N, C-alpha and C positions, 0 to 999 in steps of 0.2 A: 683400449681398456682405460687409459688415461683421460681419454676424451669422454667418455660415459661419465666418469667421476665427476668431471669437471662441469658437466652439463645437467646430471641428474638433479630432478627437482624432487622435494622432499614433503611428507606429511607427517602429522604427529598423532600417536595414539596414547590415551591417558586416562587415569581413574584410580580407583582404590580397590585393593585385593581383599576380601574377607574370608573368614572361614565359616563352619557350618553354624556357629553361634553368632554370627555378624560381628565378629571381633576382627579388627585389622591385622593382617599377617606382614610382618617385616620380613626383610632378606628373602623374598620371593624372587626366583630367577627368571627373567623374562628375556626370551631370544627371538630374534627374526633374523636369520641368515646371518650375516656378518655383523648385526647389530644387536645390542643387548644392553640391558640394565637390570637394576632390582629395586624393590620398593623399600622405602624409608621406614622409620619405626611407626609411622601411622598407616603403614599400608598404600601411600601414595606412590604413584610411577607416573614418568613421562619416557616415551620411547619413539625416537625419530626413525622412520622407515622411508624407502623409495617410493616415491608417488607414482600412480600411473601404471603400477605392475603388481600382479598377483602375489600376495604375501601370505605366509603361515606363521602363526606366533603361538610359541609355547610358554605357559606359566607352570613352573615346577617348584615344589618346596618338600623338604624332607619330612615325611609322615603323610604326606598328601598325594592324591592322584594328580597326573597333570590335567591340565585345560589347554585344549588345542583350538586355537582361533584359525580356521582355514578360509583360503579364496577370499581374501580380504583385499580390495582394490579401493584405494583413496586418491582423491585428486590433489593437485600441488597445492601446499600450504593448509589442506584440510585438517582440522582437529576432531578425532572421532573418540567418544567416550564410551569406555568399555569397563564395566565393574564385575570382573569374576568372583565367583565363590568356590573355593577349593575344598573339596570333601574328601573323606576317606574312601568313598566309592569313585569307581571311574566316571569322569565325566569328559566329555568331547563336544566342543562346539563345532560342529562338522557343516560344511558348506554354507557358511554365512552368505546369504544374497546380498552382495553389496555391489552396486553399480558404479561406473566411473564417475557419478557425482555425487557419491555418497551411498547410504542405505537405500535399498530398494525396497519401496513402501506398497504392500498390496492394497492400502485402503484409500489410494488415489491422492496422497498426499506427496508433493514434490520437494525435494531437498535443494537447497540452493546454497553455494560457496559463500561463506561470509567474507572470506579474501577478494572474491570477485565485487562483492557489494562495496568494500573499501576502495578498490582501485578504478572501477570503471567511471569514465567521466559522464557528468550530465549536470543540466541545470539544477538540479536539485538531487545531488548525488547520494545515494543510500538505497535502502532496500526497495522502496518504491521505484527507484529509477531503473532496477533489474526486473521488478515484476512487469513492468509496461513492454519488455521485449519478449515476454511469455505470449504464446498464441492464447486469444480470448480474453486477455487483459488489455484495455484501452485508455487511453488519454490522449487528448487534443491540446493538453496545455503544459508546456515544459517547466512552468513554474509553480504548479500544483502536484503535491504529493498524493492526491487523490486519484482513484482510478476505478473503472466500471468493469465488471466482469461477466462476460457471456450475456450481454444485453440488460444488465442489472444497473442501478445508480450507485452514487458514492455511499448511500445510506445503507446499503445491502450487504456490507462487508464485515465480518467479525476480525478483531485484532486483538491477540493475547500475547503478554509479555510473561514468561514464566508461569502460565495459566491464570494471569490476571488480566481480565478485561480493561481496554483502555479505550478512550473517547477522544472525540475531537472536539474543537469549539463550534458552537451552533451558529453563530451571525455572519461568519466569514462568506464573503459574496464574490471576491474576485480572487484570483491564485496570487496575485502580487501581496495580498494581505496575509496569507498563510505563513511564510516563515519556514519554520522547522518541523519536520515530521516528528511524533512521539519518539519513534524508535532511533535511538543512538547506535549506529552502526560500528563504532568503536567499542560498544560493549558486548556485540552479538557473538555468540558461540555456534548457535544453530538458526537455521531458517527453514521452515515448512510452510507450504502453500497448498491450498486444495481449491481449484475452481469450481467445484461443485460436487455434489453428490458424497457429502461428507458424513462422518459417524454421528451418532446420536449424542457422543458427549459433548461435542461443540454446540454453542447456542443456537438462537432461533433469529436467523437471517437466511435471506433467499439466495445469495449469490455465492460467497467464498468466505474462506479462512485464511488468515496469516497468523502462523503460531512462532513466535519467537522465543528463544531460549537465551538469556543472558549468561555471560560466563560465571563459573565459580573459581576464581584464580587459586592456584598452587604457588606461585611465586611472584616475586615483586616485578613489575612492569609499568612503564609509563610511556604514552603515546601524544603526539601533538601533530597538528595539521594546520597550516597557514595558507591562504590565498587571498586574491582581491575580494572574493565574496564573504569572507569571515574567517573565523579561526574555531578550532577545538582542540580539546585536550581531555585524555583520559589517565586514571591512575588505578593500578591493580596491586592489592597488597594481601599478604597472607601471614598470619602469626607463626611463631616457630612449632607450635604444637599443632598447626594445622586447623584449629578448632574455630578461629575467626578469618574470615576472608571478606573482602569487599572490592567492588569495581565502581568506579565514580567518573563521571564526565560532565563537562561543561563545553557549551557551544555558544558562539555568536555568528549571527548572519545578517548580512545587508543586501539587499536586492537591487542597491542603486545601479550597479553595473548592468543589469538587464533591463530596468525599467527606463534607463536613460537611452537604451538602443530602440526603444519603441517609437511611433511616429507621435506621441503625445509628449509635447516637451513640458517639463513640471520640475520645481523644486520638491525633491523627495528627500525624506529624511526617516527612514526606517530603522527600528532595533528590534531584533529578534534574539532572545536570550533564553537559555533553559539550562538546568543543572538536575542531573539524575545520579542515583545511587543505588546499588543493588548489594545488600549485605547479608552474609549467611553467617551463623553461629551454630556449632556443633555441640550441643550439651552432652551428648552421649553417642555411641553407635546406632542407638535407636531413635533418637529424637534431634531435628535441627530446626532452626527457625531461621526464615527469610524475611527481609524487608525490601520494599521498592518505594523508592520516593522520587517525586518530579515536581519541580517548579518550573513555570514557563512564563514569560511576559512577551507579548508582541505589542509594540508600540508602532502604530503605522501614521505618519504625518504625510500628506501630500497636498501639494498646492498647484494645481494644473495651470498652464500658461497658454498653450495654443496646440493646434493639432492641424495637419493636412493630410488627407487620405485621399489618394487617386484610385478610381475603380472604372468600371464600365468597360468597353470593348476598344479595339485599336482604332475603329471607324468612329466611334462615340465616346471618347474619354470623357470622364466627369470628375469633379473632386468635391470633398467635403472641407471646408476650412472653417474652422472653429477657434474662438478666443474664449479664454476662461478668466472667471473671478470669483474667489473663493478658495476654500480649503477642504479636507476632509482630515478629521482627527478620531482615529480609532484605537481601542486598546483591549487587548484580549489578555487576561490572566489566568492560568489554570494551576491548580495543584492536585497532587495524586499522593496518598499514602497507602500502603498496603502491606499486611503481615499474612505471612504463609507458614504453618506449623506441618512438619512432615513426620509421622510417627510410624516406625518400621516394626508391627506388631510381632511378626515372624519372617521366616524367610519367604513367605508367600503372599504377605499381606501388608499393604501400606495404607495408612489413614492420612488425610489430609484436611486441614481447616484452613480457609482463606477469607480474609476480610479486607474490604477496601473502602476508601471514601475518596471521591473526587469531587472538587469544586471549582467552578468557572465564574468569573465575572467579566462580562463583556459590554462595551460600550462602542457604539457608532455615531458619531456627531458629525455632520457634514452641510455646509451650505456651499452651493456651486451653482454659479450662473454661466450657461454656455450661449454664446451668440454665435450663429453659424451662417454660412454663406454656401448655398448650394448651386454650382453651376458647370459650364463646360471648361475644358482645359485648353490652352493655346498650344497646338501641336506643330506650329510652324517652325520648323528647324532654323530658320533664318531670322526669325522674330525676336524683337527685344523681350517679349513677355512669355518666352517659351516656359511652360511648365505653370503659369499663372492661372487663376480661375478668371474667365471672362464669361459674358453673356449669363448673368446671375440668373437662375430660375426659382431661388427661393432664399429669402432672409427672414431669419426668426430668431427665437430665443428660447430657453429653457431654463427653468429654476428648479434645483433639486435640494429637499431639505430633508435632513434625517436625525432624529433624537431616539435611537434604540438602546434600551438597557436590558440585560439579562443577567439574572444571577440563579445558577443551577447548582443543586447538592444532589450526588448520588451515592448510596451507601449500599455495600453488598456484603453478604455474608454466606459462605459456601462451604458445604462439606463434600469431598470426594474419596472415594475408595477403590483400591485394585486388590484383587485376590487372583492368585494364580495356581491352579490345580491341574497337574500334568500338562496337557499342551492347550488348555484352555485357559482364558483371562476374563474375569468378571471386573466390570467398573460399573460404579453408580456414583450418584450424585445427587444432592439437594441444595437449592440457592434460593436466598431472599433478597429482592432488591427494592429500596425505597427510592423515589425520585421526587424530588422538590423544585418546581420550576417557577421563578417569578419573572415574568417578562413584560416589558412595556415598547410597544411599538408605536412610533409617530413617523410616517413616512409621508411625503407630499411631493408631486411634480406637476408644475406649472407650464404649459406649453403655449407660446405665442409664435406660430410658425405659418399662419396664413393671413397675417394682418390684424388678427385679434386673439384674444386667449381662448384657447379650446376646451370646451367642457366635455365631460364624458359623454360618450354615445348611449345614453340611457334615455326612457321614455320621458321622464320629466324635464329633459334639456333639449326636446325637439323645439326647432325655431322655425315659426311659421310667418315670420315678418315678411312685408308689413302688413300681410291680412290680419295677423293677431299681434297683441302687444306681447313683448317678451321681457320679462323681469326677474328671471331666476337668478340666484345669487352667483357670485364668482367663486367656484369651488376647484381644487386640483383636478388635473386630467385623471391622474390616478393618486391614490391616497389611502393611507391605513392608520387608523388611530384605535388601539387597542390596548388594554390591561388584562393580563392572564396569571392566574394563582392556581396552578395545577400540581396535584400529588397523585403518583401514581404507585401502587404496590403490586409486586410482583412474586409470585412463588412458582419455581420451575424445577423440575427434576428429570433424571435420566436412568436407565439401565440398559446395559449392553453386554452382550458375550460374544468373545471373538475366539476361534479355535482353528486348528491346523491338524490335518490328518493326510492320509495317503489313500490315492486311488490309481490302479494300473501303474504303480512306480511313479507317479507324480504327486506333486504336493499341492494340497487344496486347503484354502483359506477362506472361512467366511466370519462374517460379524452381522449380528442381528441385534437392534437395539430400538430404543422407543423413548420419546421425550414427551413432556407435557408441561403446559404453560398456562397459569392462572393469573389473571390481573384485574384491578381494579382502578379506574380513573376517577378523581373528584377535585374539587376546588371551589374557589369563590364563584358562586352563580352558576355552578356547573352540576348537574344531576350525577350521583354516583352510578357507575356504570361497571358491570362485572362480566367478563369473558373467559372462555377455555378453550384450548385446542390441545390436541393429540398428535403427534408426528412420529410414526413407524419408519424406520430406516434400515436398510441392508446393503452389504458389500460382499462381493464373491470374487475369488481370483484361484486361478488355477496356473500351476508351472508344470507342464508336462516334461515327462523323463525324456527329453531330445537332446540331441547333440547341440542343437541351437538353443542358446540361452534366450527362452521366450516366457513371457508372463502375459496372460489374458486377465482383464479385470471387468467387472459390470457392478454397477450400483443403482440402486433405485430406492427413492422415497418421498414422503409428503413433508414438505417443509413451509413452515410457516413464520410470518414475520409480524408480531403482535406491534402495534403502531407505538412509536416512541414520540416525545412531544412534538416534534416538528411534523410528523405526520398527521397529527391531529388538528393542525393549525391550517384553515383555508386560507385562500388569497386575502381575504378582508381582515385576517388576524384572528379570526373567532375560533374558539376551540370546539370541536366537534367530538364529544366523548364515546359516541355510538360508532365510529369508525372500526370496522372490524379488521382481523389480521388478514393480511394478503397471504395467499397460499399456492404452492406451486409443486406440481409432480415433477421430479428429476428423474431421468433416466440417461445413464452414462455407460458407454461400453469402450473400453481401449486396451491397447496392446503396448507392452513394451519389449524391445528386442535389443539384447546387448550382443555385440559382436566386436571383432578385431578388424580393423582397417589401416593397411599400411604399417602393421604390427603395433598398432595402439588401438586403446579402448574407445569404443563409441556405442551410443544408446540412441534408438530411435523410438518415439513415444507417439503412437497415434490415439486420437481419441474421437469419438462421435457423440453427440448429446443432443438430448431433446427436453424442453420445460414447457409444460401447460400451467399456465398461471390465472388464477380466478381470484374474484374479489379484489381486484387490481385498483390501486389508489392513483390516479392520474397525476401528473406532475409536468411542471415546465423546468427547463434547465437553462440557465443564463450564466456562462461562465462556470463557476463552481457552486451556484446558488440554487438551490431545489426549493420550488414553491408547490404545494400539493393542492389538490383540489378537496382533500379531506372527505371523500367519499369512496364508496367502492362499486363504481358505475361502469367499470371496464373489464374486459378480460383480454389475456394476451397470450403470446407463445413465442419461444426463441429456439432456434435450432442451428446446428453448425458443426463443422468439422476442424480438427487441429492436427499439426504435424510439427514436431520438433525433434532434431538430430543435434546431440551435443557430443563433445568428447575432445579429445587432443588433435585438432586439425594441425596444430603445431607442437612438436614433442615438448611436454613439461607445461603446457597451457590449457586452458578450457574455453572452449568457444562454442556458440551454436547458431542455428539458424532456425526460425519457426516461422509458420505461416498458418493463418486461421481465416475460415470463413464463418460468417454470422448473419442471420436474419432474425429480427424481433419486430413484431407488430402488436398493435393494441386495437381493440373495438370498442369504442366509448358509447354508451347507451344505445347498442345495437345499431351504429350508424355506418358500420363498414371498418375494414382493417386499414390502418394507416402506420407509417413507421413510429417508432418509439423514439424519444430524444438520443437515445444510446445506440441506435440502429448502425452500428459499424460492420458495414459488410466484408470488407477484405482488410486483413491485416498481416504485415511482414515484419519481422523483426529479427535482426543479425548482431549478434556479439561475437567480436572477433580480436583475440590477443594474438602477439607475435613479438619476435625480438630480432636484433640483428644477429645471424648467425656467428660472425667474427667479432662481434660486441654483443655477448648475451645479457649484459647488464643494461643495454638500452632497449626498453620495452615499449610497445605501443598497444594501445586500447582503443577501440572503435565499437561505437554503436550506432546502427541505422534503423530508423523506424519509417514505415509506409502505412498510412491508414487512408482508407477512402473517407470521403466527406460524411459528417453525419448531418440530420437535418438542422436548418438553420434557425429554427423558431419563427414567431409570428409576432407582429405588433400588438400593443396592449388592446384588448377587447376584441381582438381579431378571431375568426375561426381557424383553428390548426388544421382542419380539414381543407382549408383552402391554400393554406401557406405550407407547401411541402417540398420547397427548393432545399437545396443540400449546400453546405459550406464546401470549399475548395478542399482537394485531398490535402493530408498532413504528411509532409516529408521533411524528415530531419536525420542530420548525421552530427554525432559528437565524436571529436577524437582527442586523445590523451597520449602524449609522449613523454617519457620519464628516463631518467638515469639512476640506476640503482648503485648508490655509493657503499652501503652496507647491506647484508641480508643474512638470511639463515647459512648460506652456502660460503660467505665470504667472511673470514676471519683475520684479525690482525694482531701483530705483537703488542706487548704491554707499552712501548713508547710511541705507538701510532695514534694519530689524533682522533682516528675513528674506532679506537678499541672500546668505548663505552657505548656504542651504539649497536644495538640489535637489528635495527633497520633504519635507512636514511635515503631518501630520494628526493630529486628535484626535478620538476618538468613543467610543461604547459599544456594547457587545454583550450581547443577551438570548439566552442559551441556553435550550432547550426552552421557547420562547415561550408556549405553551399549556399548560404543566405537565402534560404527560401522564405517566401512570404506566406506564413501560415495564419489562419484565423480562426478564433474561438468562438465569436458571437457576431451579430450584426447588430449596427446601430440604424434605426428607422427615422428617415427623414422625409418630410412632406414638401412635395412640389407644389407652388403656388399655381403654376398654370394649369397642370392636369389633375392638381389634388391627389396625385398618387404618391404612395410612400415607396421611397428607394431603401433597399437593403445595403447599407454600406458596411463593408467588412472591418471589423476590430483586429487589426494585425498583431501577431506577437512578436518576440523578440528577433532581431536580426543577429549576423554574425558577431560573436563576442570571443575576446582572448582573455584567458585567465592563467596565472601562474600559480603553482601549487608546489609547498613544500611539506614532505611527511617525515616524520623521525619516530623511533620508539627506542627506549632505553630498557 
């Protein structure tokens, strides 16, 4: 018995208890077995319970009937929000369907433990780091927080923080320029993710929804995190009367540790900083106001020096040796301010008004000259020049110049409402969005890789010398020079109904909804264009009255993605206002099976999906930069299968293993189907947590990812139907080991130096544990002799060691 109490992990249930008039109830008794507490004068409570164990909780108060919360299973360190209403009539919240990783959701939304997000190691630790371990979610770049879902690209994912849509910078082209994700994991209370088939209340994108909820603190707390990669700190406050609460965070990150592990040697001086706050003020029990603010500045300064990349085969090894001159100077500054008002009209109706404004100013300035040598490698083990380039087959240079400036302002005003009647919930919303984009593009690339300056392979530059004189001007091999002023006005709305009923003693859930989106595009020298789309969507689930805890789900719908600014701009920088919304028919069927294994809770989730895409806007993907054709000349499809099993493989921890298969192809101009840039066929992700049984405070966290290679792209002006080679498979393992000096289960006397810490841990992380050589793109280099172009892989980071200190007061 003593051993159980020593090793038992805990979770927390918290909230506010109200009466029928929506007034807070004080001195409500709350009991869960041997645990118990009561509400304060404002109705707030916090109760700690045993994790990974089925628990029943009773809320009782003199003059009111009890509220029973049954069959609740929470994972270790999970915080579950529950706000019961006590009435004079009998109320019982029976058979609450909660799976080992949080609330089981019949709408295809998956819940992820915030504590796992904060702990699990990764080159870009946070929410996206965990998402990349899910089946169907792919990323072949550890420095990027962006991800593709079930064959979509980075622009096809919705992200919300407390129902406020957030945006990413536009111009970032490489992952090492990204810096920080918008989502600050230290502020997160709940994470929900849907990889497809989501409800009508979510916006108009083709792939996924990431729905983040930031905390509303009830007590004071402070958290700090320090490592070789940067530092972060957060502060939670709450006033004595509980009317005002706030949570704020500041982060700093430096990617030099990773960039210095790459093959390109450089003088690297990055600075990624952001500040966020989420503030709540309760004017009354019927009305509260929330504010979300964010300021972010990414300064990226890079002076590349040299690079040697070895490639080829064992029998025919080659190398690319590059010497650089020049530098990159990029700056991305973003600001977001949002207000959200919540008015509780009565017990069953909530009205919301949300407004936000997002502003970004982005600068990309670079002048880089690269002189390269392409040749064979001396593989003679006894030679003095082992590993050096010999027998040069190509000597040339490349000059890249960039002067890009972008200023974007996005304003949103939205009303949402929820009304519950018996077992049916009605939700509706209307939204207005105004986008003002001012963009200047000036990019040029000059190539001298065959003894003379290479002009673009266009008809006006055909050289028939000496038969015909050739006097065409010297122009860059690739170049963009455009100035765009674009304004977009969008009106969208949704209406949906969700209900629960019984059939043959089983529970049936279904949701029916419809969205509409109307938009106009205008601007300088741009003809005004208006378009409209309608998107019906439906979800259905049934939980049979079986001894086995099984849930079957199905969803289908028509999903549209009206073009955003980047989708309107073609490869020459010209804005095409007539670009139509891409559309996709989603069909998803799934099953969730919760069971006990080794007397511990587990869940097996399986899904099959199919997407039929029309009016597709083709694009190329280089690192994280997406460039669209700005037309709708393609059609595509995606289908796949996914499995994920998660639970307490080790008592008191949450781990999972996931596997997914995907195939996605497109047909451009009826030329036949070829793989899309995100055609990630096989995905394996493992998240494993453990501890030493005799030293339970010594924790281990590991994530492993295996992705088969995606298409490697093609040289400029080349036909993608010819270049269908793939990058090498992506294999990566990240390991974290830490010792817990203070935590929820460790208390100290008043004279102990750790008495002030709610949590304190120190450890180390090893990124890319097995030092795999992964690549994200190819550099195309011309061979003078054969005039062929070689695909030289651009390798990502090698093995890196990081120390990390985390604390919470």
